[in-house]
FIVEX-654234 format. One line per field, with one value per residue (C-alpha): residue number from 1; x, y, z. Coordinates in pm, 1 decimal. Layout:
k: (NUM/...)
u: (X/...)
v: (Y/...)
w: (Z/...)
***
This chain:
k: (1/2/3/4/5/6/7/8/9/10/11/12/13/14/15/16/17/18/19/20/21/22/23/24/25/26/27/28/29/30/31/32/33/34/35/36/37/38/39/40/41/42/43/44/45/46/47/48/49/50/51/52/53/54/55/56/57/58/59/60/61/62/63/64/65/66/67/68/69/70/71/72/73/74/75/76/77/78/79/80/81/82/83/84/85/86/87/88/89/90/91/92/93/94/95/96/97/98/99/100/101/102/103/104/105/106/107/108/109/110/111/112/113/114/115/116/117/118/119/120/121/122/123/124/125/126/127/128/129/130/131/132/133/134/135/136/137/138/139/140/141/142/143/144/145/146/147/148/149/150/151/152/153/154/155/156/157/158/159/160/161/162/163/164/165/166/167/168/169/170/171/172/173/174/175/176/177/178/179/180/181/182/183/184/185/186/187/188/189/190/191/192/193/194/195/196/197/198/199/200/201/202/203/204/205/206/207/208/209/210/211/212/213/214/215/216/217/218/219/220/221/222/223/224/225/226/227/228/229/230/231/232/233/234/235/236/237/238/239/240/241/242/243/244/245/246/247/248/249/250/251/252/253/254/255/256/257/258/259/260/261/262/263/264/265/266/267/268/269/270/271/272/273/274/275/276/277/278/279/280/281/282/283/284/285/286/287/288/289/290/291/292/293/294/295/296/297/298/299/300/301/302/303/304/305/306/307/308/309/310/311/312/313/314/315/316/317/318/319/320/321/322/323/324/325/326/327/328/329/330/331/332/333/334/335/336/337/338/339/340/341/342/343/344/345/346/347/348/349/350/351/352/353/354/355/356/357/358/359/360/361/362/363/364/365/366/367/368/369/370/371/372/373/374/375/376/377/378/379/380/381/382/383/384/385/386/387/388/389/390/391/392/393/394/395/396/397/398/399/400/401/402/403/404/405/406/407/408/409/410/411/412/413/414/415/416/417/418/419/420/421/422/423/424/425/426/427/428/429/430/431/432/433/434/435/436/437/438/439/440/441/442/443/444/445/446/447/448/449/450/451/452)
u: (-11820.5/-11503.5/-11240.8/-11131.0/-10784.0/-10855.5/-11071.8/-10986.2/-10804.1/-10681.3/-10296.4/-10133.2/-9798.5/-9855.6/-10039.8/-10461.8/-10726.3/-10933.0/-11209.2/-11246.4/-11048.3/-10708.7/-10466.0/-10145.8/-9882.7/-9845.0/-9663.6/-9401.4/-9210.2/-9026.6/-9006.9/-8915.8/-8955.6/-9254.9/-9233.2/-9540.6/-9776.6/-9997.3/-10264.6/-10482.5/-10836.1/-11169.2/-11355.7/-11693.9/-11667.7/-11485.5/-11420.6/-11223.9/-11354.2/-11344.5/-11014.1/-10869.7/-10550.5/-10567.2/-10320.6/-10108.2/-9771.0/-9537.7/-9214.0/-9063.2/-9273.7/-9476.9/-9701.8/-9900.3/-10188.9/-10438.2/-10523.8/-10762.9/-10760.2/-10539.1/-10701.2/-11035.3/-11211.8/-11291.7/-11410.6/-11083.7/-11154.4/-11039.3/-10703.0/-10480.8/-10142.5/-9857.2/-9541.8/-9423.9/-9103.7/-8965.6/-8897.7/-8586.1/-8503.3/-8868.5/-8847.3/-9215.4/-9257.8/-9479.6/-9204.8/-8919.9/-8963.7/-9288.5/-9382.9/-9522.2/-9758.5/-9788.2/-10068.2/-10276.5/-10651.6/-10812.3/-11059.5/-11302.2/-11410.3/-11473.3/-11860.3/-11845.6/-11533.0/-11226.6/-10878.8/-10659.8/-10375.6/-10136.6/-10145.8/-9993.9/-10071.0/-9889.8/-9852.4/-9655.2/-9713.1/-9602.8/-9875.0/-10150.0/-10332.8/-10343.5/-10399.0/-10471.2/-10284.9/-10458.1/-10336.1/-10358.3/-10301.3/-9914.5/-9875.9/-10215.2/-10294.5/-10045.7/-10131.5/-10384.1/-10385.9/-10079.6/-10024.4/-9855.8/-9590.5/-9271.0/-9072.0/-8716.3/-8473.9/-8168.4/-7867.3/-7614.5/-7828.8/-8072.4/-8372.9/-8680.5/-8727.5/-9049.7/-9094.0/-9468.8/-9634.1/-9794.4/-9884.8/-9842.2/-9454.2/-9380.9/-9267.4/-9088.1/-8891.4/-8961.9/-8810.2/-8854.6/-8677.9/-8987.6/-9187.0/-9514.3/-9349.0/-9229.9/-9078.7/-9049.4/-8709.3/-8711.5/-8908.7/-8815.7/-8923.6/-8988.7/-8997.1/-9334.9/-9412.8/-9652.1/-9781.6/-9657.8/-9293.8/-9020.6/-8693.8/-8450.2/-8069.7/-7898.2/-7515.7/-7328.0/-7067.9/-6820.8/-7039.3/-7068.2/-7402.3/-7642.0/-8033.2/-8300.2/-8577.8/-8931.1/-9228.9/-9529.0/-9453.7/-9150.1/-8906.1/-8625.3/-8323.1/-8000.5/-7806.9/-7663.7/-7849.7/-7708.4/-7983.7/-8028.7/-8011.0/-8059.9/-7854.9/-7955.6/-7658.5/-7844.7/-8111.5/-8479.9/-8443.6/-8675.3/-8676.5/-9071.9/-9139.4/-9416.6/-9792.5/-9923.0/-9638.9/-9720.9/-9717.4/-9409.6/-9268.6/-8944.8/-8953.9/-8835.9/-8646.4/-8526.1/-8220.2/-7922.1/-8006.2/-8179.3/-8420.4/-8704.3/-8995.5/-9353.7/-9530.6/-9952.2/-9993.2/-10228.8/-10480.6/-10550.2/-10928.3/-10989.0/-11364.9/-11623.4/-11364.9/-11448.7/-11129.7/-10966.6/-10631.3/-10317.3/-9920.7/-9659.0/-9365.7/-9127.5/-8795.5/-8442.9/-8330.3/-7934.3/-7729.8/-7447.3/-7238.1/-7208.2/-7277.3/-7403.1/-7385.9/-7574.0/-7868.1/-8123.2/-8163.6/-8467.3/-8471.2/-8676.6/-8651.6/-8436.6/-8764.6/-8922.5/-8661.9/-8855.3/-9164.7/-9009.1/-9129.1/-8957.5/-8742.9/-8661.9/-8353.7/-8197.2/-7852.8/-7871.7/-8157.0/-8181.4/-8523.4/-8667.3/-8982.3/-9177.1/-8919.8/-9007.9/-8896.0/-9165.5/-9121.6/-9185.9/-9454.8/-9759.6/-9777.3/-9920.0/-9674.7/-9332.3/-9040.4/-8878.8/-8457.8/-8260.3/-8003.1/-8178.3/-7901.0/-8068.0/-7884.0/-8021.3/-8399.1/-8658.8/-8839.3/-8868.3/-9186.4/-9280.1/-9592.0/-9735.4/-10059.7/-10208.0/-10045.6/-9754.5/-9462.9/-9294.2/-8955.6/-8897.2/-8552.2/-8618.2/-8757.7/-8550.6/-8864.2/-9050.3/-9407.8/-9666.8/-10052.1/-10206.2/-10572.2/-10659.4/-10463.8/-10462.1/-10496.3/-10180.3/-9989.6/-10183.1/-9905.6/-9611.2/-9387.9/-9280.2/-8979.1/-8612.9/-8403.3/-8022.6/-7824.8/-7682.7/-7683.9/-7706.9/-7996.5/-8058.3/-8409.3/-8636.4/-9000.4/-9230.4/-9599.5/-9900.8/-10225.9/-10302.2/-9930.8/-9560.9/-9304.7/-8962.1/-8635.6/-8398.3/-7983.1/-7944.0/-8274.3/-8121.9/-8480.2/-8801.2/-9152.8/-9480.9/-9785.8/-10139.6/-10281.7/-10596.1/-10483.1/-10595.2/-10641.0/-10350.9/-10205.2/-9898.9/-9813.2/-9495.7/-9370.0/-9040.7/-9087.6/-8888.4/-9070.2/-8805.9/-8440.4/-8249.8/-8246.4/-8052.5/-8140.9/-7906.8/-7877.5/-8257.6/-8415.3/-8803.6/-8888.5/-9241.5/-9383.3/-9631.2/-9882.5/-9853.5/-10230.9/-10248.8/-10248.8/-10490.7)
v: (-8182.8/-8272.7/-8446.4/-8731.8/-8749.4/-8422.6/-8464.0/-8259.7/-8549.9/-8732.6/-8782.4/-8589.9/-8836.3/-9133.5/-9398.6/-9431.7/-9648.8/-9511.1/-9588.3/-9813.6/-9963.2/-10073.9/-10217.3/-10451.2/-10375.6/-10670.9/-10843.2/-10616.5/-10648.7/-10451.5/-10604.4/-10456.4/-10106.9/-10114.6/-10099.5/-10337.7/-10245.0/-10460.2/-10443.1/-10602.4/-10404.6/-10420.9/-10315.2/-10331.7/-10076.3/-9815.1/-10053.0/-10378.9/-10674.4/-10968.4/-10925.4/-10904.5/-10825.6/-10431.6/-10348.6/-10058.7/-9964.7/-9655.0/-9630.5/-9383.0/-9515.1/-9198.4/-9192.8/-9485.9/-9611.0/-9841.6/-10138.5/-10426.5/-10605.1/-10921.6/-11183.0/-11201.4/-11402.6/-11748.9/-12101.9/-12148.3/-11787.8/-11378.9/-11273.6/-11262.8/-11115.3/-11222.7/-11157.5/-11171.2/-11270.5/-11263.2/-11649.1/-11587.1/-11929.4/-12049.2/-12328.1/-12292.6/-12404.5/-12085.8/-11924.5/-11778.7/-11398.5/-11539.5/-11326.7/-11548.5/-11411.0/-11584.3/-11567.0/-11646.7/-11821.2/-11684.5/-11936.7/-11826.8/-11630.7/-11929.5/-12016.1/-12306.4/-12174.0/-12381.6/-12398.2/-12129.7/-12216.0/-12046.1/-12030.2/-11957.8/-11719.8/-11666.7/-11411.7/-11434.1/-11135.3/-10887.3/-10876.1/-10765.7/-11083.0/-11326.3/-11721.4/-11901.1/-12238.0/-12508.1/-12765.8/-12483.3/-12489.1/-12493.6/-12561.6/-12683.7/-12548.8/-12589.6/-12423.5/-12155.5/-11845.8/-11941.4/-11610.1/-11371.7/-11515.5/-11411.2/-11556.2/-11479.9/-11639.6/-11807.6/-11750.8/-12031.9/-12277.8/-12212.1/-12262.1/-12024.5/-11966.4/-11864.5/-11659.9/-11761.4/-11634.9/-11918.6/-11771.1/-11543.3/-11506.6/-11787.0/-11790.8/-12045.9/-12073.6/-12343.9/-12417.7/-12531.6/-12554.1/-12529.6/-12263.4/-12524.8/-12791.1/-12665.3/-12794.3/-12637.0/-12655.3/-12396.9/-12203.7/-11852.7/-11631.4/-11244.2/-11139.6/-10898.8/-10893.5/-11093.7/-11155.3/-10999.1/-11130.1/-10991.6/-11171.4/-11033.0/-11018.7/-10678.6/-10544.7/-10391.0/-10081.8/-10324.1/-10514.3/-10799.6/-11001.9/-11006.8/-11111.8/-10934.4/-11086.2/-10849.8/-10849.1/-10637.0/-10408.7/-10279.5/-10496.9/-10681.5/-10895.2/-10923.0/-11254.4/-11435.5/-11722.4/-11994.1/-12174.7/-12419.4/-12136.3/-11810.6/-11732.9/-11384.1/-11152.1/-10895.9/-10831.7/-10756.4/-10414.4/-10122.0/-9976.4/-9793.4/-9554.4/-9387.5/-9497.1/-9578.8/-9744.3/-10144.7/-10451.7/-10263.0/-10523.1/-10469.4/-10487.5/-10802.5/-10801.4/-10423.8/-10276.2/-10159.6/-10383.0/-10164.6/-10221.9/-10035.1/-10076.2/-9937.3/-9998.7/-9929.8/-9644.8/-9748.5/-9630.8/-9298.8/-9093.0/-8961.4/-8863.3/-8932.1/-8973.4/-9234.9/-9408.3/-9532.0/-9571.3/-9452.6/-9596.8/-9466.0/-9304.0/-9540.2/-9575.5/-9705.0/-9898.4/-9939.3/-10138.7/-10008.5/-10138.8/-10577.7/-10827.7/-10748.0/-10357.3/-10388.6/-10136.5/-10042.4/-9673.9/-9571.3/-9289.1/-9126.5/-9265.1/-9049.9/-9029.8/-8767.4/-8532.4/-8537.3/-8339.4/-8028.8/-7704.0/-7429.0/-7464.5/-7177.1/-7206.1/-7034.3/-7078.7/-7015.0/-6847.8/-6870.0/-6907.0/-6850.9/-6750.3/-6541.8/-6555.0/-6848.0/-6920.0/-6880.1/-7063.6/-6835.4/-7098.6/-7128.8/-7499.9/-7789.7/-8065.9/-8042.1/-8185.3/-8005.7/-8045.5/-7840.6/-7889.2/-7808.4/-7719.7/-7793.1/-7576.8/-7536.9/-7543.0/-7803.4/-7840.2/-7775.9/-7809.4/-7793.7/-7670.5/-7810.0/-7700.2/-7692.6/-7985.2/-7976.7/-8231.1/-8239.2/-8350.9/-8325.5/-8239.6/-8322.5/-8698.2/-8753.1/-8814.2/-8719.4/-8751.5/-8661.3/-8673.1/-8890.2/-8860.1/-9193.7/-9509.0/-9884.3/-10167.8/-10339.3/-10002.5/-9806.4/-9931.9/-9814.6/-9593.2/-9272.7/-9224.5/-9187.1/-8916.6/-8937.9/-8806.2/-8520.1/-8162.1/-8166.9/-8318.2/-8344.2/-8379.4/-8437.6/-8433.7/-8521.9/-8357.9/-8495.8/-8351.6/-8640.8/-8804.4/-8654.5/-8912.6/-8839.1/-8921.6/-8816.2/-8838.0/-8978.5/-9226.7/-9397.3/-9303.3/-9260.5/-9291.2/-9309.9/-9040.1/-8956.9/-8665.3/-8405.8/-8046.1/-7799.2/-7399.7/-7198.8/-6876.6/-7040.8/-7390.3/-7431.4/-7282.0/-7370.2/-7278.9/-7262.4/-7209.1/-7143.4/-7077.6/-7045.8/-7298.0/-7244.9/-7381.9/-7428.0/-7537.3/-7527.9/-7645.2/-7653.3/-7789.0/-7726.3/-8063.4/-8115.6/-8347.1/-8701.3/-8701.4/-8453.0/-8614.7/-8907.7)
w: (-7475.9/-7346.8/-7611.2/-7540.4/-7356.9/-7215.6/-6896.5/-6606.2/-6443.1/-6746.5/-6704.8/-6985.5/-7028.3/-6795.3/-6995.5/-6910.9/-7074.6/-7321.4/-7082.9/-6798.3/-6514.6/-6532.8/-6293.8/-6339.1/-6609.9/-6822.6/-7111.0/-7120.4/-7446.8/-7729.0/-8085.3/-8395.0/-8291.4/-8057.8/-7719.7/-7616.9/-7306.8/-7182.5/-6844.9/-6654.0/-6776.3/-6687.4/-7042.0/-6912.0/-6591.6/-6455.1/-6136.6/-6068.9/-6222.0/-6449.3/-6683.4/-7001.7/-7136.4/-7286.9/-7512.4/-7643.9/-7846.0/-7860.8/-8024.0/-7756.0/-7442.8/-7397.9/-7737.6/-7684.2/-7897.1/-7748.2/-7970.5/-7910.2/-7663.9/-7647.8/-7430.0/-7340.8/-7036.7/-7125.7/-7019.8/-6753.9/-6625.5/-6614.4/-6755.5/-6481.1/-6459.7/-6646.7/-6891.0/-7251.3/-7456.3/-7806.1/-7910.2/-8100.1/-8196.2/-8187.4/-7900.8/-7914.7/-8205.6/-8342.7/-8536.9/-8558.8/-8393.9/-8223.3/-7913.8/-7607.4/-7373.2/-6985.6/-6850.0/-6522.8/-6606.5/-6264.4/-6223.7/-5948.4/-6265.0/-6462.5/-6518.8/-6336.0/-6105.8/-6191.0/-6055.3/-6126.5/-6404.7/-6609.2/-7010.4/-7296.9/-7592.7/-7883.7/-8201.8/-8544.5/-8672.2/-8399.7/-8188.6/-8418.6/-8351.4/-8040.8/-8042.8/-7709.0/-7696.5/-7797.8/-7488.8/-7239.0/-6924.2/-6942.1/-6583.5/-6417.3/-6026.7/-5800.8/-5448.6/-5341.4/-5619.2/-5800.8/-6056.9/-6212.9/-6433.1/-6542.7/-6795.6/-6899.9/-7103.4/-6944.5/-7204.8/-7041.8/-6977.6/-7317.4/-7087.3/-6995.9/-6619.8/-6463.3/-6111.1/-6015.5/-5712.4/-5450.7/-5148.0/-4814.6/-4928.9/-5092.2/-5490.0/-5652.9/-5979.7/-6318.7/-6620.4/-6963.4/-7279.7/-7502.6/-7311.9/-7276.0/-7082.1/-6710.5/-6424.4/-6063.8/-5951.6/-5662.7/-5347.2/-5306.0/-4988.9/-4987.3/-4634.8/-4664.1/-5027.0/-5222.3/-5600.7/-5901.7/-5958.3/-6158.2/-6207.8/-6424.4/-6495.1/-6468.9/-6531.6/-6215.5/-6294.1/-6361.8/-6621.7/-6450.6/-6429.4/-6097.8/-6072.2/-5901.1/-5750.2/-5666.7/-5561.0/-5625.9/-5308.8/-5457.3/-5210.9/-5418.3/-5339.0/-5563.1/-5572.1/-5808.7/-6068.2/-6289.7/-6400.5/-6133.5/-5797.8/-5739.4/-5440.4/-5243.5/-5177.2/-5000.3/-4771.9/-4846.8/-4964.9/-5102.1/-5448.1/-5400.7/-5134.2/-5217.4/-5128.8/-5473.0/-5667.7/-5739.6/-5941.6/-6117.9/-6443.2/-6679.7/-6987.4/-7213.4/-7448.5/-7461.1/-7690.0/-7554.6/-7244.9/-7062.1/-6752.9/-6803.3/-6520.8/-6544.1/-6223.7/-6129.1/-5950.8/-5724.5/-5535.5/-5707.6/-5788.8/-6072.6/-5978.4/-6239.5/-6537.1/-6811.7/-6689.9/-6313.0/-6286.7/-6432.7/-6503.9/-6371.7/-6582.0/-6755.8/-6538.6/-6626.3/-6357.9/-6287.0/-6031.1/-5806.4/-5604.7/-5603.3/-5386.0/-5029.5/-5109.4/-5468.8/-5485.8/-5766.3/-5882.5/-6091.2/-6289.9/-6578.6/-6899.9/-7167.8/-7367.0/-7120.0/-7277.7/-7633.7/-7436.5/-7289.4/-7425.2/-7216.8/-6956.3/-6665.6/-6480.1/-6158.5/-6036.3/-5635.1/-5468.9/-5081.0/-4946.9/-4564.3/-4364.2/-4595.2/-4876.6/-5054.6/-5459.8/-5695.9/-6028.1/-6311.9/-6471.9/-6589.3/-6650.2/-6460.5/-6663.2/-6500.0/-6449.1/-6176.3/-6059.5/-5798.3/-5512.4/-5129.0/-4878.3/-4555.0/-4306.0/-3923.3/-4109.4/-3975.9/-4265.9/-4641.6/-4837.7/-5191.0/-5292.4/-5639.3/-5727.9/-5403.1/-5266.5/-5025.4/-5102.2/-4723.7/-4629.9/-4280.8/-4200.9/-3778.8/-3854.8/-4174.7/-4385.4/-4731.5/-4666.8/-4958.6/-4914.9/-5173.4/-5358.7/-5206.9/-5110.6/-5234.5/-4921.7/-5099.4/-5032.5/-4709.3/-4465.9/-4638.4/-4425.3/-4544.6/-4710.8/-4494.9/-4650.0/-4623.7/-4400.2/-4559.8/-4593.9/-4949.1/-5145.3/-5527.8/-5576.6/-5916.9/-5955.6/-6213.6/-6201.9/-6419.6/-6388.4/-6084.0/-5991.3/-5862.0/-5872.6/-5686.2/-5706.1/-5497.0/-5456.9/-5829.4/-5823.4/-5497.4/-5379.9/-5557.9/-5481.6/-5673.0/-5493.7/-5686.2/-5614.8/-5675.8/-5662.7/-5415.5/-5430.3/-5590.9/-5714.1/-5846.0/-5978.8/-5762.2/-5480.0/-5247.5/-4878.2/-4572.4/-4275.0/-4025.3/-4120.9/-4437.4/-4716.9/-5034.0/-5389.1/-5656.2/-6026.1/-6031.3/-6342.8/-6443.6/-6799.1/-6894.5/-7044.3/-7378.4/-7393.3/-7532.9/-7631.4/-7909.6/-8183.4/-8024.0)
***
């Protein structure tokens, strides 16, 4: 009998539901020492269908405990995506420090079908029990499948701000002083994007505040926001360059003003497993530059370090055709970092558990074949590599996923995979001329499910 959470294709430090289907992360909020993670969840089957809000809690972003579902389908429909906040000032009248959930009631799943609308639920015991607001919906149908409310507190105007998806590439902003009565005040277009907006403030290197507006596919713009108007400064940029990262959201109320993000790794395959789909590694966002030059960086959260159980270090090694670098490890859960100097080579290959990660120096692209693709991300182009002779690389490898961070996090990409045959878990190849590997460090990682 297979022990739960130890199944063949079960990720060991990425979140998965105990059983059945999950997709978008929802309602991310930190409160009283607990990171709350809600997620789209079909509790009835390992395929997409009617949606509940699953719920898990953690004290370190990695050791998760799945608890009772927070939201259940009702007469208004399925429980589609949304967000969560802490009502520190009791603006909604449910109590100081109440947790508020904002969600979409997907009316097509109701019997009989009804228009899709936005709703509110709340908890006064740090998420143990949830009550739906008796006067739902708080926002009636506006147009199309209007959905995925992301709510954030704007301190200077003392109002809640909601970003809401409308249709095609169109979103809107709404505001409220009590989290119940909302007024629409701006429309935003994010070219090439749809659904699952995120909207949050972030400080640049000089301590100045900027706001990021992002969509499900990993596109975003940086700009200013005064409570009345979001004014983009940058063109549409991209923080996700992999074929499986989708629907990223950031935690509300995170300590120390950290912006912590997690995504659905859409489209991965988990043959005949009791669960289906996984979430990404939590990453910390930082903003480099300002104004038109502002860019987001993503980097694994520092909490990952507690999972390290064995380290292998190599100061410098030359690789060439027939002389690969074979990492001294039997581990399959890995955190690997190094610098590669490409010199005149045409390509560089990291083979993880028989699966190639390809750095094409001629085309300056990164590519990884995935175990499966989602229709939302299947046409995403290969990641473009920076035009430098030296490249910093970090790879986070779980049983069914590879996450790549390049150039200190200025490029990041999420991929799902299934292993192939191999002799060594990690090998670095150059099939043409010599390349130099420096500051190689491999950390074997522990499972987070040991005590589950």
